N, C-alpha and C positions, 0 to 999 in steps of 0.2 A: 504494500500500500504506500502511496506517495501523497501525503497531505499537502494541501495548498498552503500558501503563506499564513493565512488566517488560522488554519487548523494546526499548523506547527506552533504558532504563537499560543494558542489555547492549551496545547499539550504542555508546553513549557510552563505556563501559568499554573496548571493543575499540579505539576510536579513541584514547583516552587512553594505553593501553599501547603502541600502535604509533607514537605521536607522536615524530617526529624519530629513529625507530629503523628503521622499515620503511615501505614504500610502501603506499598505499591508493588504489584507483581506484574512483570512484563515478559512475554516470551517472544523471541525473534530468531529467525534463521539467518540473520545478517550479523557479522561481527561488528564490534564497535568501530573498527577501522574502516568499515564501509558505510557508516551511518550517513555520511554527508556526500557520498559520491554522486548521487542522482537527485539531490534535493535542492530546493531553491535557496536555502539560507544555511550554508555550511557552518558558519560560526554559531548560529542558534542551535544546530544539531550537535555541535561539539559541547555546548553548554548543557544540553539535555543529557548527553552521555555522561557528563561530569556529575550531574545530580543523581543519575541512576546508580553510579558506581560509588559515590561517597557514602560510607557507612552501610553499604549494601552487601548482599551476598550474591555472587555471580556463579552460576552453575553452567559450565561449558561442557556439553555432552561430546563435542567434537565429531558428531556423526550427522549423517543425513536424517531426515524425518523418517522414522520407522512406519508411521502411518502412511506416508507417501509411498514407501516401498511396498507396504502391504496392499495399498490401493492399486498400485501398478501390477502387482502379481495377480490380484483378483480380476483386474481388467483383462489381462492376457489369458487367464483361465476362462473367463466368460467368452472372449472372442473365439477361443478354440472350441468351446462347448456349443457354439451355435450350429456347428456342422453335425451335431449328434441329436438323435431324437430325445434321449433322456440320459442323465448321468447322476449319480449320487452326489450329495453335497460333500465337499472336501475343504477343510480349513486351509486358507492360503498360507498360513504360517507353518504348516507341516510339510515335510518332504513327501513326494510321491513319484513313482516311476511313470514314465510316459505310457499312455494307454494306446492301444491299437484299435482302429475302427474296423468295420467289416471289409472296407476297401483296402486295408493294409496301410492306411495313413496314420502317422504318429502325431500326437500332440507334443509340441516342443515347448518347454518352459524356459523362459529367459531370465527370470528372477526368482530367487529362493530366499525367503526370510525365515531364519531359524533363531531369531533373537529370543533370549531367555527361555530356551527349551530345556535347560538343565541337562545338556547332552553329556558332558564330561569328556567325550571324544567325538570326532566327526564320523557319522555313519558311513559305511562303505558305499552305500547306494548314492551318496552325493557325488562321488567321483565318476559315476556313470552318466551324469547329466552334463555332457560335454558341450552343450549349446548354451550354458548359462552365461549371462552377461553381468548379472548382479548376484552376489552371494553374501548374505549377512549371517555371521556366526558370533555376533557379539554377546557377551555376558552369558557364557555357557560353561565356565570353569575349565576351559581347555588348557591343558598343560603342554601339548605338543601339536604341531601341524605336520601331518604326514607328507612325505615327498609326492604322494599321489596328487597333490594340488596342481602339479604341472599338467594333468590331464584336462583341466578346465582352461584351455588355452585361449578361449574367447572372452574370458572375464574382462570387464571394464571397470568394475567396482568390487572391492573386497574389503569387508569389515570384520576385523579380528579384535576389535577393542574390548576392553573390560573382561579380559580373561587372565590366565596365569601362565602365559607362554614365557619360557626362559630362552627360547631361540626360535628362529624361523629357518626353514631348510633352504639350501641353495637353489632348489627347484623353483622357488618363488621368482627368481630372475628370468625364468622362461615364460612368464606370463607377459609377453611383450605387447599384448593388446590392452593391458591396464592403462587407461588413459583418463579416467575420471578421478577416483579416490582410492587410496589405500590407508586404512585405519589400523594402526598397531599400538595405539595409546592404551595406557592403563593396563600394562602387563608387567612382567618381571624381566624384561630384556636388559642385558648388560652390554650387548653389542648389536650393531646392524651389519649384516654381511655385505661384502663388496658387490655381490650380485645385484643389489638394488640399482646399481649404475646402468644395468641393462634396461631398466624401465624408463626408456627415454621419452615415452608419450605421456607419462603420468603428470597430472596437473595439480593434485592435492596429496600431500603426505603428512600424516600425523603420527609422530613417535613420542608424544608427550607422556608424562607420568610413568616413566620407566626408571631404570638405574644406569643410564648411559653415561659414561665418562668421556667418550670421544665419539665422533662421527667419522665414517670412512671418507677418504678422499674421493671415492667413487660417486659420492653425492653430486659432485660437479658435473657428472655426465647426464644427469636427469634434466636435460635442457628445457623441457616443457613445463617444469614446476612453476606454478603461479602462487601457491600458498604452501609454506612449510612451517610446521609446528613441532617444536622440540622443548616445550615448556616443562618445568618441574622434573628435571633430570639432575645429573651431577657434572654437567659440562663445564670445563674450565676454558675452553677455546673452541673455535670453529675451524674446520679444515680450510686450507688456503684455496682449495678448489671452489669454495662457495661463490666466488666471483664469476664463475662460469654459468651461473643460473641467470642468464640474461633476461628471462621472462618473469622473474620472481617479483611479485607485488606485495606480498605480506610475509613477514618473518617474525615468528613468535618464539621468544627465548626466555620467557619469564621463569624465575625460580631456579636459576642455575648459579654458578660461581664464576661467571665470565668476567674477566678484567679488561680485555682488549678485543677488538675486532680486527681480523687480518686486513692488510692493505688492499687485498683483492675485492673487498666489499665496495670499493670505489667503482667497480664495474657493474654494480647492480642498478643500472640506469632506469629500470622500470619500477623500482621499489617505491611503494606508497606508504606502507605502515611498518614501523619497527617497534617491537615490544621488547624492552630490556629491563622490565621491572624485576626487582629483587635479585640483582646480581651484585657484582663487586666493581663496577665501573667507576674509576676515579677521574677519568678525563674523557670528554666526548671525543670519539674516534675521528681524527681528521679525514679518514677515508669517506666520511659522509658529506664532505663539503661540496662535492660536485654532483650530488644526486638531485637533479632539478625537479623530479616528480615527487619527492618525498613530502608527504602531507602531515603525518603524525609520528612523533617520537615519544614513547613512554619510558621515562627513566626513573620512575618512582622507586624509592628505597634502594639507592645506590650510595656511592661515596663521593659524589661530586661536590666540589667546593668552589669551582670557577667555571666560566663558560667562554668558549672561543668567539672572537668577533665575526667569524665567517657564518655564524648562525643567521645573521641578518641578510645574508646573500642567497639563502635557499628560497627560490621564488614561489614555491608551492606550499611552504610550511604553514599549516593552519592550526596545529595544536602541538604544544610542547608541555609535557607534564613532568615537573621537577620536584614534586612533593616528596617529603621525607629524605631530602638531601640538605647539605649545609650551604645553601645558596642564599645570598642576600637578595631579598625580593625588590629592593630599591635600585638595583643595578640599572644604569642607563640603557644597557643592551636589551634588557627585558622591556623597558619602556618603548624602545624602538621597534621591537618585535610586535608589541601590541599595536603600535601605530600603523604597522604594515598589515594588520589584520590577523595576526597570529594570536590564538587564545593560549595564554601562558598560565600555568598553575604552579604555585610555589608553596 
């Protein structure tokens, strides 16, 4: 939904009047980094995002809508069922083997939603459904992903989030049709295999909420990535190859112990949103100085005590969040940023 100017103003007024007085619950399939991308008043929406996050609880599922996935599966089943005279009801969330009609035709399923089915392990029958495009295995207590995953060579989205995986097999790298989303968040992964570098069409990767201390240099070969999430791990640095992600627009690194960004980040010319909350950054990385499309930088809860003059030269910067750092809010540089239309929080 895209409110008009009047509607956006009314929403802001409601949130302001209820701030620290009453509760507000809002669900959105858009990240805060994208709140202002298609709206008429970007600074107003930055202020709205600020009121929503201040003293609030943010629940990031990191996944596509399961209701949407279920609806899509039901629609595909219904389309296939029109060619039959009668068929028994079958829950869209349950796996089923393709059925054969009297004419020998098969019903091909393209989406399989097994979210929260308490599986413990992936049923063997899943590997027979080689035409799958979307496979959701989230929140099933999985401790291992069998190498048979390579049989699903047509997959475009794979959701393995909210499980107990300690590793992923090298066969994952053979899913070269993965182009939409790969969710590996909220597991027990201590490393990401180099074979992810073969997923050169993938646009969204989430490896957050694991125990990663490093990321492989092979990440740099994932040239189609638009959004990369690695929040709440144990990362101290990023690989030098990160700069090869020339299409990257959002980089989420909250809750690590990163002190510096590699010089190669200067090559991330499409970057719009950078989340470095709750890290150990003491100096704003000079590699960001030439990123002309960068709109929002979140540096809350770091170790900053001064800011570079080049911040005022970022032409697209709309929001700079410096809260919970040792920054003097009266700095002339901050005043200049505000004058240029940047929303600064200190």
